[in-house]
VEXKOLMAR-411479 format. One line per 3 residues: their letters; for each residue x, y, z of N, C-alpha, C. Coordinates in nm, 3 decimals. Atoms other than C-alpha are relative to their C-alpha. Layout:
N
a> X,Y,Z,X,Y,Z,X,Y,Z ~ ... $
This chain:
265
mte> 0.004,0.007,-0.106,1.008,-0.716,-5.567,0.012,0.087,0.083 ~ -0.044,-0.111,-0.105,0.988,-0.449,-5.315,0.102,-0.037,0.127 ~ -0.119,0.070,-0.107,1.284,-0.467,-5.059,-0.096,0.076,0.143 $
tia> 0.069,-0.034,-0.140,1.124,-0.441,-4.680,0.092,0.008,0.080 ~ -0.136,-0.081,-0.086,1.361,-0.214,-4.458,-0.102,-0.003,0.112 ~ 0.048,-0.010,-0.146,1.330,-0.312,-4.101,0.020,0.151,0.081 $
asp> -0.033,-0.155,-0.088,1.276,0.005,-3.872,0.093,-0.037,0.124 ~ -0.101,-0.041,-0.111,1.572,0.089,-3.621,-0.128,-0.041,0.114 ~ 0.068,0.022,-0.111,1.470,-0.050,-3.269,-0.032,0.145,0.095 $
iet> 0.031,-0.124,-0.014,1.477,0.337,-3.180,-0.113,0.045,-0.014 ~ 0.130,-0.040,0.061,1.201,0.388,-3.437,-0.126,-0.111,0.042 ~ 0.125,0.085,-0.082,0.993,0.078,-3.290,-0.036,0.022,0.125 $
rdt> 0.054,0.013,-0.095,1.026,0.157,-2.970,-0.093,0.150,0.015 ~ 0.056,-0.140,0.003,0.942,0.547,-3.037,-0.186,-0.014,-0.049 ~ 0.125,0.041,0.063,0.639,0.431,-3.246,-0.098,-0.082,0.127 $
kle> 0.081,0.073,-0.087,0.479,0.184,-2.965,-0.043,0.190,0.119 ~ 0.027,-0.143,-0.108,0.528,0.516,-2.733,-0.059,0.122,-0.047 ~ 0.109,-0.133,0.052,0.350,0.750,-2.947,-0.129,-0.018,-0.059 $
iim> 0.113,-0.003,0.040,0.103,0.581,-3.025,-0.147,-0.022,0.174 ~ 0.114,-0.027,-0.152,-0.048,0.567,-2.610,0.082,0.168,0.017 ~ -0.035,-0.133,-0.057,0.178,0.895,-2.556,-0.020,0.126,-0.078 $
gre> -0.002,-0.144,0.099,0.164,1.156,-2.871,0.092,0.053,0.023 ~ -0.138,-0.045,-0.029,0.419,1.318,-3.000,0.069,0.072,0.079 ~ 0.002,-0.190,-0.121,0.373,1.674,-2.815,0.082,-0.076,0.108 $
aln> -0.038,0.042,-0.106,0.435,1.416,-2.502,0.155,-0.026,-0.022 ~ -0.129,0.104,0.003,0.733,1.191,-2.649,0.073,0.139,-0.019 ~ -0.135,-0.145,0.042,0.917,1.558,-2.746,0.014,0.024,0.159 $
kla> -0.046,-0.060,-0.134,0.891,1.671,-2.404,0.056,-0.085,0.085 ~ -0.107,0.048,-0.091,1.027,1.366,-2.247,0.142,-0.001,-0.027 ~ -0.167,-0.002,0.044,1.353,1.372,-2.466,0.052,0.129,0.021 $
aat> -0.052,-0.117,-0.021,1.409,1.711,-2.388,-0.011,0.003,0.153 ~ 0.052,-0.010,-0.180,1.306,1.640,-1.987,0.180,-0.028,0.087 ~ -0.108,0.001,-0.033,1.654,1.632,-1.786,-0.075,-0.092,0.189 $
vlv> 0.046,0.052,-0.074,1.566,1.379,-1.480,0.144,-0.043,0.109 ~ -0.156,0.029,-0.110,1.831,1.344,-1.135,-0.080,-0.148,0.073 ~ 0.037,0.116,-0.048,1.834,0.983,-1.010,0.092,-0.052,0.095 $
lgc> -0.099,0.045,-0.085,1.970,0.948,-0.673,-0.004,-0.132,0.078 ~ -0.005,0.155,-0.048,2.072,0.607,-0.593,-0.008,-0.100,-0.109 ~ 0.037,0.083,0.076,2.100,0.341,-0.801,0.006,-0.164,0.022 $
ggv> 0.045,0.076,-0.062,2.012,0.070,-0.619,-0.112,-0.079,-0.069 ~ 0.063,0.048,-0.008,1.727,-0.171,-0.608,-0.128,0.054,-0.058 ~ 0.052,-0.082,0.051,1.484,0.108,-0.687,0.012,0.109,-0.106 $
gsn> -0.032,-0.102,0.069,1.679,0.359,-0.829,0.052,-0.072,-0.193 ~ -0.059,0.094,0.116,1.829,0.101,-1.107,-0.107,-0.034,-0.111 ~ 0.124,0.025,0.120,1.514,-0.022,-1.254,-0.071,0.105,-0.002 $
cce> 0.050,-0.109,0.038,1.381,0.329,-1.209,0.073,0.098,-0.125 ~ -0.048,-0.017,0.092,1.592,0.405,-1.460,0.046,-0.050,-0.134 ~ 0.011,0.096,0.121,1.600,0.141,-1.709,-0.122,0.049,-0.050 $
ala> 0.151,-0.032,0.056,1.191,0.242,-1.716,0.022,0.135,-0.057 ~ 0.007,-0.120,0.066,1.261,0.592,-1.778,0.112,-0.003,-0.114 ~ -0.065,-0.024,0.144,1.524,0.540,-2.068,-0.152,-0.082,-0.115 $
rgg> 0.129,0.039,0.170,1.253,0.303,-2.260,-0.075,0.066,0.003 ~ 0.153,-0.111,0.075,0.975,0.572,-2.225,0.049,0.158,-0.019 ~ -0.080,-0.101,0.090,1.226,0.806,-2.356,0.029,0.134,0.048 $
igh> -0.085,-0.150,-0.063,1.380,1.049,-2.097,0.128,-0.024,-0.083 ~ -0.132,-0.029,0.068,1.646,1.198,-2.304,0.137,0.047,0.076 ~ -0.093,-0.090,-0.088,1.875,1.367,-2.013,-0.013,-0.046,0.176 $
fvi> 0.023,0.066,-0.131,1.964,1.173,-1.675,0.137,0.086,0.068 ~ -0.053,-0.026,-0.134,2.158,1.280,-1.366,0.023,-0.110,0.096 ~ 0.024,0.098,-0.068,2.264,0.948,-1.207,0.086,0.050,0.136 $
ldk> -0.075,-0.047,-0.122,2.409,0.958,-0.857,0.025,-0.168,0.065 ~ -0.044,0.155,-0.113,2.587,0.611,-0.658,0.129,-0.009,0.018 ~ -0.163,0.027,-0.028,2.906,0.573,-0.468,0.047,-0.168,-0.018 $
dii> -0.057,0.112,-0.066,2.875,0.227,-0.402,0.036,-0.110,-0.179 ~ -0.055,0.105,0.113,3.033,-0.105,-0.674,-0.139,-0.113,0.030 ~ 0.062,0.100,-0.015,2.806,-0.380,-0.723,0.049,-0.131,0.096 $
aps> -0.042,0.105,-0.103,2.817,-0.671,-0.486,-0.158,-0.140,0.007 ~ 0.053,0.122,0.003,2.685,-1.024,-0.487,-0.160,0.010,0.059 ~ 0.154,0.000,-0.103,2.357,-0.966,-0.245,-0.064,0.104,-0.067 $
nin> 0.131,-0.068,0.088,2.237,-0.707,-0.530,-0.086,-0.057,-0.089 ~ 0.013,0.045,0.107,2.175,-0.938,-0.767,-0.143,-0.083,0.026 ~ 0.094,0.038,-0.024,1.839,-1.042,-0.629,-0.154,0.081,-0.037 $
rqa> 0.114,-0.144,0.008,1.652,-0.682,-0.713,0.057,0.104,-0.078 ~ -0.013,-0.137,0.054,1.868,-0.432,-0.894,0.018,-0.044,-0.156 ~ -0.006,0.009,0.163,1.859,-0.399,-1.288,0.163,-0.042,-0.044 $
iaf> -0.111,0.012,0.065,2.207,-0.376,-1.335,0.113,-0.095,0.124 ~ -0.067,0.057,-0.026,2.323,-0.630,-1.134,-0.006,-0.144,-0.031 ~ 0.002,0.122,0.036,2.485,-0.955,-1.265,0.113,-0.060,0.057 $
hst> -0.114,0.075,-0.007,2.740,-1.219,-1.215,0.112,0.056,-0.029 ~ -0.079,-0.040,0.098,2.920,-1.029,-1.493,0.052,0.127,-0.001 ~ -0.026,-0.100,-0.055,2.928,-0.713,-1.320,0.035,0.034,0.147 $
igk> -0.039,-0.018,-0.170,2.997,-0.758,-0.951,0.163,0.063,-0.028 ~ -0.136,-0.088,-0.021,3.277,-0.528,-0.850,-0.028,0.097,-0.087 ~ 0.018,-0.123,0.109,3.160,-0.244,-1.134,-0.013,0.079,0.100 $
rkv> 0.076,-0.099,-0.057,3.077,0.080,-1.008,-0.139,-0.011,-0.072 ~ 0.126,-0.014,0.049,2.682,0.130,-1.047,-0.001,0.087,-0.090 ~ 0.003,-0.122,0.073,2.699,0.456,-1.212,0.055,-0.042,-0.155 $
dvm> -0.085,0.013,0.122,2.939,0.287,-1.496,-0.112,-0.091,-0.070 ~ 0.116,0.121,0.061,2.680,-0.032,-1.545,-0.123,0.093,-0.009 ~ 0.117,-0.069,0.007,2.354,0.217,-1.505,0.055,0.034,-0.176 $
eam> -0.067,-0.102,0.149,2.546,0.441,-1.788,-0.028,-0.054,-0.102 ~ -0.008,0.122,0.160,2.588,0.133,-2.064,-0.175,-0.010,0.000 ~ 0.146,0.019,-0.020,2.244,0.047,-1.937,-0.084,0.061,-0.092 $
ihd> 0.023,-0.090,0.070,2.063,0.346,-2.073,0.023,0.034,-0.130 ~ -0.051,0.031,0.106,2.285,0.361,-2.354,-0.045,-0.084,-0.106 ~ 0.082,0.172,0.044,2.183,0.009,-2.447,-0.101,0.037,-0.058 $
inp> 0.150,-0.045,0.024,1.829,0.154,-2.478,-0.027,0.103,-0.095 ~ 0.005,-0.141,0.097,1.861,0.488,-2.612,0.145,0.058,0.000 ~ -0.071,-0.078,0.001,2.183,0.590,-2.753,0.026,0.149,-0.008 $
aat> 0.045,-0.171,0.015,2.078,0.938,-2.806,0.012,0.054,0.150 ~ -0.040,-0.062,-0.109,2.068,0.997,-2.410,0.122,0.045,0.028 ~ -0.131,-0.063,-0.103,2.305,1.193,-2.176,-0.027,-0.013,0.122 $
vik> -0.005,0.017,-0.130,2.418,1.074,-1.897,0.105,0.039,0.075 ~ -0.073,-0.067,-0.082,2.603,1.283,-1.611,-0.016,-0.093,0.134 ~ -0.002,0.085,-0.108,2.756,1.028,-1.355,0.021,0.103,0.144 $
rte> -0.055,-0.081,-0.100,2.818,1.171,-1.014,0.004,-0.114,0.122 ~ -0.057,0.116,-0.110,2.983,0.935,-0.686,-0.005,0.060,0.148 ~ -0.029,-0.076,-0.124,2.928,1.169,-0.370,-0.100,-0.082,0.083 $
yll> 0.121,0.059,-0.080,2.755,1.093,-0.064,-0.106,0.125,0.044 ~ 0.072,-0.130,-0.027,2.498,1.357,-0.029,-0.011,0.052,0.170 ~ 0.011,0.006,-0.142,2.516,1.514,0.324,0.009,0.158,0.023 $
sdn> 0.025,-0.095,0.000,2.389,1.848,0.459,0.092,0.103,-0.019 ~ -0.059,-0.068,0.038,2.680,2.028,0.443,0.094,0.005,-0.145 ~ -0.042,0.006,0.116,2.762,1.950,0.084,-0.162,0.014,-0.142 $
idg> 0.160,0.017,0.095,2.376,1.962,-0.086,0.010,0.078,-0.083 ~ -0.004,-0.135,0.062,2.430,2.333,-0.170,0.088,-0.035,-0.148 ~ -0.132,0.060,0.131,2.765,2.219,-0.399,-0.065,-0.069,-0.114 $
ffa> 0.034,0.112,0.093,2.618,1.921,-0.499,-0.116,0.065,-0.143 ~ 0.088,0.003,0.089,2.310,2.044,-0.672,0.064,0.154,-0.100 ~ 0.006,-0.104,0.097,2.483,2.381,-0.788,0.118,-0.034,-0.140 $
svf> -0.052,0.089,0.037,2.713,2.147,-0.949,-0.080,-0.078,-0.145 ~ 0.127,0.063,0.088,2.420,1.946,-1.133,-0.018,0.089,-0.081 ~ 0.042,-0.091,0.028,2.275,2.277,-1.207,0.067,0.057,-0.185 $
eqt> -0.109,-0.032,0.088,2.608,2.393,-1.414,0.015,-0.093,-0.102 ~ 0.041,0.123,0.099,2.630,2.026,-1.585,-0.101,0.024,-0.088 ~ 0.113,0.014,0.117,2.291,2.061,-1.736,-0.096,0.107,-0.031 $
ggk> 0.054,-0.098,0.092,2.250,2.419,-1.844,-0.113,0.045,0.103 ~ 0.119,-0.075,-0.050,2.041,2.531,-1.534,-0.129,-0.078,0.029 ~ 0.138,0.096,0.031,1.759,2.210,-1.592,0.013,-0.145,0.099 $
idy> 0.033,0.157,-0.042,1.621,1.916,-1.365,-0.152,0.026,0.046 ~ 0.138,-0.023,0.000,1.274,1.897,-1.458,-0.034,-0.127,0.099 ~ 0.034,0.094,-0.110,1.234,1.589,-1.207,0.100,-0.050,0.096 $
aid> -0.091,0.019,-0.087,1.427,1.469,-0.880,-0.031,-0.138,0.052 ~ 0.104,0.144,-0.060,1.361,1.084,-0.775,0.128,-0.050,0.137 ~ -0.046,0.055,-0.100,1.503,0.990,-0.441,-0.010,-0.151,0.027 $
aid> -0.014,0.154,-0.026,1.617,0.625,-0.441,0.109,-0.064,0.111 ~ -0.173,0.035,-0.121,1.902,0.640,-0.124,-0.094,-0.068,0.120 ~ 0.014,0.017,-0.105,1.872,0.450,0.149,-0.004,0.045,0.152 $
tis> 0.016,-0.042,-0.106,1.974,0.660,0.405,-0.086,0.124,0.016 ~ 0.128,-0.103,-0.029,1.675,0.873,0.613,0.119,0.133,-0.022 ~ -0.069,-0.124,-0.046,1.960,1.169,0.695,0.029,0.031,-0.154 $
akl> -0.010,-0.047,0.137,2.030,1.187,0.307,-0.076,0.054,-0.099 ~ 0.141,0.041,0.065,1.655,1.140,0.204,-0.053,0.185,0.038 ~ 0.068,-0.150,-0.045,1.549,1.482,0.426,0.085,0.074,-0.013 $
tva> -0.097,-0.077,0.044,1.866,1.673,0.318,-0.071,0.032,-0.110 ~ 0.052,-0.059,0.136,1.725,1.639,-0.023,-0.119,0.032,-0.063 ~ 0.115,-0.086,-0.015,1.372,1.698,0.061,-0.011,0.153,0.044 $
kya> -0.008,-0.099,-0.075,1.449,2.001,0.246,0.075,0.073,-0.122 ~ -0.035,-0.115,0.101,1.642,2.145,-0.056,-0.082,0.029,-0.136 ~ 0.113,0.038,0.106,1.380,2.023,-0.299,-0.133,0.132,0.007 $
qdh> 0.096,-0.077,-0.015,1.120,2.226,-0.100,0.038,0.164,-0.033 ~ -0.059,-0.146,-0.008,1.308,2.532,-0.058,0.076,0.064,-0.132 ~ -0.049,-0.098,0.120,1.432,2.564,-0.428,-0.121,-0.063,-0.105 $
dir> 0.107,0.059,0.091,1.108,2.425,-0.591,0.023,-0.071,-0.092 ~ -0.011,0.107,0.047,1.227,2.142,-0.744,-0.091,-0.141,-0.018 ~ 0.113,0.119,-0.033,0.966,1.852,-0.800,0.097,-0.124,0.037 $
lvs> -0.105,0.105,-0.119,1.085,1.534,-0.597,-0.122,-0.112,0.018 ~ 0.052,0.068,-0.063,0.936,1.216,-0.555,0.111,-0.098,0.043 ~ -0.096,0.112,-0.079,1.083,0.965,-0.297,-0.059,-0.106,0.080 $
smg> 0.062,0.107,0.009,1.091,0.632,-0.282,0.030,-0.069,0.172 ~ 0.007,0.075,-0.145,1.010,0.486,0.121,0.071,-0.150,0.011 ~ -0.088,0.128,0.009,1.140,0.124,0.233,-0.117,-0.103,-0.081 $
ggn> 0.010,0.096,0.029,1.082,-0.175,0.076,0.019,-0.154,-0.001 ~ -0.096,0.089,-0.093,1.258,-0.404,0.304,-0.137,-0.075,0.072 ~ 0.071,0.063,-0.104,1.042,-0.685,0.499,-0.155,0.025,-0.064 $
klh> 0.163,-0.022,0.052,0.725,-0.620,0.239,-0.014,-0.132,-0.098 ~ 0.045,0.084,0.080,0.558,-0.874,0.039,-0.094,0.023,-0.131 ~ 0.141,0.018,0.121,0.228,-0.771,-0.132,0.016,0.160,-0.094 $
pec> -0.006,-0.105,0.082,0.305,-0.499,-0.427,-0.134,0.044,-0.046 ~ 0.116,-0.071,0.026,-0.065,-0.416,-0.443,-0.038,0.083,0.122 ~ 0.011,-0.077,-0.113,-0.034,-0.263,-0.124,0.117,0.184,-0.024 $
lrf> -0.021,-0.073,0.048,0.179,-0.010,-0.296,-0.029,0.157,-0.012 ~ 0.056,-0.139,0.058,0.064,0.379,-0.342,0.084,0.107,-0.002 ~ -0.090,-0.131,-0.014,0.194,0.741,-0.391,-0.084,0.095,0.085 $
adi> 0.106,-0.104,-0.112,0.082,1.006,-0.102,0.097,0.082,0.026 ~ -0.089,-0.106,-0.083,0.223,1.294,0.089,0.034,-0.105,0.139 ~ -0.056,0.075,-0.115,0.443,1.162,0.387,-0.073,0.002,0.087 $
fet> 0.071,-0.042,-0.106,0.218,1.294,0.610,-0.113,-0.118,0.024 ~ 0.119,0.010,0.000,-0.046,1.094,0.499,0.007,-0.205,-0.021 ~ -0.070,0.154,0.011,0.153,0.719,0.514,-0.005,-0.051,0.137 $
vrd> 0.052,0.082,-0.136,0.100,0.452,0.753,0.072,-0.125,-0.004 ~ -0.087,0.170,0.015,0.248,0.106,0.839,0.103,-0.030,-0.062 ~ -0.173,-0.008,0.067,0.598,0.179,0.724,0.068,0.036,0.077 $
pms> -0.087,-0.029,-0.110,0.884,0.206,0.971,0.046,0.142,-0.081 ~ -0.054,-0.086,0.014,1.076,0.415,0.739,-0.106,0.124,-0.019 ~ 0.135,-0.159,-0.018,0.758,0.667,0.694,-0.037,0.042,0.144 $
rim> 0.008,-0.063,-0.172,0.733,0.689,1.052,0.108,0.106,0.048 ~ -0.142,-0.056,-0.012,1.077,0.812,1.069,-0.026,0.127,-0.032 ~ 0.020,-0.121,0.089,1.023,1.059,0.796,-0.088,0.130,0.023 $
rke> 0.112,-0.046,-0.035,0.731,1.189,0.892,0.026,0.131,0.163 ~ -0.033,-0.008,-0.139,0.868,1.255,1.270,0.113,0.149,-0.058 ~ -0.131,-0.072,0.036,1.192,1.415,1.109,-0.016,0.139,-0.078 $
ckk> 0.044,-0.118,0.078,1.003,1.634,0.817,-0.037,0.119,0.096 ~ 0.029,-0.146,-0.109,0.799,1.839,1.120,0.146,0.064,0.031 ~ -0.139,-0.078,-0.076,1.150,1.902,1.298,0.041,0.113,-0.121 $
rgi> -0.104,-0.091,0.097,1.307,2.053,0.980,-0.130,0.067,-0.107 ~ 0.079,-0.075,0.094,1.009,2.214,0.830,-0.032,-0.029,-0.124 ~ 0.025,0.061,0.115,0.971,1.991,0.560,-0.221,-0.016,0.009 $
ksl> 0.100,0.023,-0.029,0.609,2.070,0.460,-0.102,-0.130,-0.061 ~ 0.082,0.097,0.090,0.489,1.817,0.229,0.124,-0.083,-0.073 ~ -0.069,0.082,0.057,0.683,1.526,0.055,-0.081,-0.122,-0.084 $
hvl> 0.056,0.083,0.022,0.556,1.322,-0.204,0.080,-0.130,-0.035 ~ -0.072,0.179,-0.021,0.646,0.917,-0.169,-0.105,-0.083,-0.047 ~ 0.068,0.126,-0.032,0.581,0.601,-0.254,0.006,-0.099,0.104 $
fsc> -0.058,0.058,-0.116,0.549,0.395,0.022,-0.117,-0.156,-0.025 ~ 0.085,0.079,-0.003,0.386,0.054,0.087,-0.097,-0.046,0.206 ~ 0.065,0.008,-0.116,0.113,0.033,0.349,-0.062,-0.149,0.056 $
ees> 0.010,0.153,-0.071,0.176,-0.354,0.418,0.047,0.011,0.146 ~ -0.059,-0.037,-0.131,0.219,-0.405,0.768,0.167,-0.126,-0.010 ~ -0.098,0.088,0.040,0.590,-0.562,0.780,0.044,-0.122,0.046 $
vkt> -0.020,0.123,-0.028,0.684,-0.894,0.770,0.092,-0.038,0.123 ~ -0.068,0.002,-0.170,0.820,-1.013,1.139,0.129,-0.162,-0.068 ~ -0.108,0.081,-0.006,1.184,-1.172,1.052,0.085,-0.053,0.093 $
qrr> -0.065,0.019,-0.140,1.446,-1.299,1.285,0.167,0.033,-0.054 ~ -0.122,-0.069,-0.013,1.800,-1.119,1.304,0.100,-0.145,-0.032 ~ -0.067,0.138,0.062,2.056,-1.354,1.141,0.202,0.099,0.010 $
gps> -0.171,-0.054,-0.035,2.487,-1.303,1.208,-0.004,0.118,-0.159 ~ -0.072,-0.166,0.109,2.593,-0.954,0.997,0.134,-0.097,-0.060 ~ -0.145,-0.001,0.048,2.867,-1.014,0.733,0.079,0.116,-0.013 $
nih> -0.079,-0.131,0.009,2.984,-0.660,0.754,-0.102,0.069,0.138 ~ 0.042,-0.068,-0.137,2.924,-0.401,1.094,-0.152,0.096,-0.098 ~ 0.127,-0.055,0.116,2.678,-0.195,0.800,-0.160,-0.082,-0.012 $
ert> 0.157,0.102,0.064,2.421,-0.484,0.739,-0.125,-0.008,0.120 ~ 0.132,-0.025,-0.089,2.102,-0.458,0.895,-0.066,-0.144,-0.002 ~ 0.029,0.182,0.036,2.040,-0.839,0.916,-0.146,-0.016,0.064 $
elg> 0.125,0.038,0.002,1.682,-0.833,0.979,-0.084,0.038,-0.069 ~ 0.080,-0.058,0.119,1.582,-0.661,0.653,-0.005,-0.090,-0.098 ~ -0.006,0.089,0.102,1.512,-0.869,0.409,-0.095,0.029,-0.153 $
tas> 0.111,-0.037,0.071,1.380,-0.790,0.066,-0.042,-0.074,-0.143 ~ 0.020,0.048,0.051,1.192,-0.958,-0.189,0.048,0.034,-0.152 ~ -0.086,-0.054,0.124,1.319,-0.971,-0.558,-0.112,0.075,-0.097 $
ymp> 0.075,-0.105,0.106,1.013,-0.808,-0.711,-0.047,0.130,0.070 ~ 0.033,-0.157,-0.092,0.927,-0.519,-0.459,0.088,0.116,-0.056 ~ -0.040,-0.119,0.029,1.198,-0.271,-0.552,0.005,0.028,-0.169 $
pim> 0.021,-0.032,0.131,1.189,-0.324,-0.929,-0.147,0.032,-0.025 ~ 0.115,-0.102,0.016,0.799,-0.234,-0.915,-0.003,0.110,0.066 ~ 0.007,-0.114,-0.102,0.862,0.028,-0.690,0.108,0.093,-0.084 $
gqm> -0.024,-0.042,0.081,1.106,0.154,-0.946,-0.103,-0.014,-0.139 ~ 0.112,0.006,0.074,0.872,0.095,-1.233,-0.112,0.115,0.020 ~ 0.134,-0.066,-0.063,0.587,0.261,-1.035,0.021,0.171,0.006 $
iag> -0.020,-0.093,-0.011,0.781,0.565,-0.961,0.072,0.078,-0.143 ~ -0.049,-0.055,0.203,0.932,0.614,-1.390,-0.136,0.000,-0.016 ~ 0.109,0.000,0.054,0.581,0.578,-1.445,-0.091,0.154,0.042 $
evi> 0.028,-0.082,-0.059,0.516,0.852,-1.225,0.052,0.153,-0.017 ~ -0.024,-0.128,0.083,0.734,1.102,-1.349,-0.023,0.016,-0.110 ~ -0.008,-0.010,0.152,0.693,1.026,-1.699,-0.134,0.102,-0.015 $
rqi> 0.163,-0.035,0.014,0.311,1.092,-1.661,0.005,0.169,0.047 ~ 0.018,-0.116,0.019,0.407,1.415,-1.523,0.055,0.092,-0.096 ~ -0.084,-0.113,0.115,0.677,1.567,-1.746,-0.125,0.002,-0.118 $
sgr> 0.072,-0.022,0.098,0.470,1.450,-2.030,-0.116,0.066,-0.010 ~ 0.111,-0.036,0.003,0.134,1.566,-1.914,-0.110,-0.077,-0.042 ~ 0.109,0.090,0.029,-0.024,1.263,-2.005,-0.040,-0.111,0.100 $
gte> 0.003,0.052,-0.110,-0.175,1.017,-1.737,-0.034,0.041,0.144 ~ -0.008,-0.072,-0.104,-0.210,1.282,-1.497,-0.173,0.016,0.068 ~ 0.143,-0.025,-0.061,-0.585,1.274,-1.426,-0.029,-0.097,0.112 $
rvr> 0.040,0.082,-0.114,-0.704,1.098,-1.077,-0.088,-0.096,-0.042 ~ 0.023,0.113,0.028,-0.791,0.766,-1.068,-0.066,-0.092,0.136 ~ 0.121,0.060,-0.125,-1.064,0.574,-0.818,0.132,-0.141,0.006 $
adg> -0.059,0.179,-0.020,-0.908,0.210,-0.674,-0.085,-0.054,-0.112 ~ 0.075,0.077,0.121,-1.165,0.073,-0.957,0.066,0.030,-0.115 ~ -0.024,0.008,0.162,-0.990,0.209,-1.247,-0.068,0.116,-0.039 $
qrl> 0.095,-0.123,0.059,-1.285,0.492,-1.290,0.106,0.118,-0.003 ~ -0.078,-0.128,0.006,-1.108,0.816,-1.419,-0.095,0.102,0.059 ~ 0.079,-0.117,-0.054,-1.220,1.115,-1.224,0.000,0.166,-0.036 $
d> 0.003,-0.129,0.079,-1.109,1.408,-1.408,-0.021,0.001,-0.140 $
């Protein structure tokens, strides 16, 4: 009787991916380097999806540790990981999905006066290669700093807008920042982008009118107590951004699609 040898998890994953993506696209993804800024709700779920989708090289940035309040939405947040550095847990998850992936961890805050040094250091670590950058940072000043640098240095970037006080994932869509509507973070970003000469910024935002909430007593001075987050919104946003990046790097699924699903190209 012929012995059946089970395929390895990596072989099984790649087989499923190859059916829909093709081998040439998978090779592009395996060779790609993606910079993910922020390993919170959007960023951690995005990293997970990128790793499962075949991205071979990661640079991840986050300075924070995992807190109990992260458990409702972050892919890396469990009772067992509370108190651990987000980048350490994220690295372990990426390697658990794809042991062949490379991960560079960064833990600094991005400011206007250190952005040049940060990218110079990252390019040195990656051999001068960043195929795509993902902004999943919460701080608007940092988002603007990254957007301006990416524009000035021709780096492909997609930026996540706010998922707070939103409940309807069907309202999520990709657009230029100047085409966004009904999103408080996008409104501020539009105004500041004009001031800073940022002419275009590819973003994921929600066109849903924000849910009205009541302010509560803060647990710390930095907490915005009127902002709540549904457990499913940041993960869906992270998955959508991962899908956008995977399609653009691989060249698969880049055709335009109407709201009813009809392909236009």
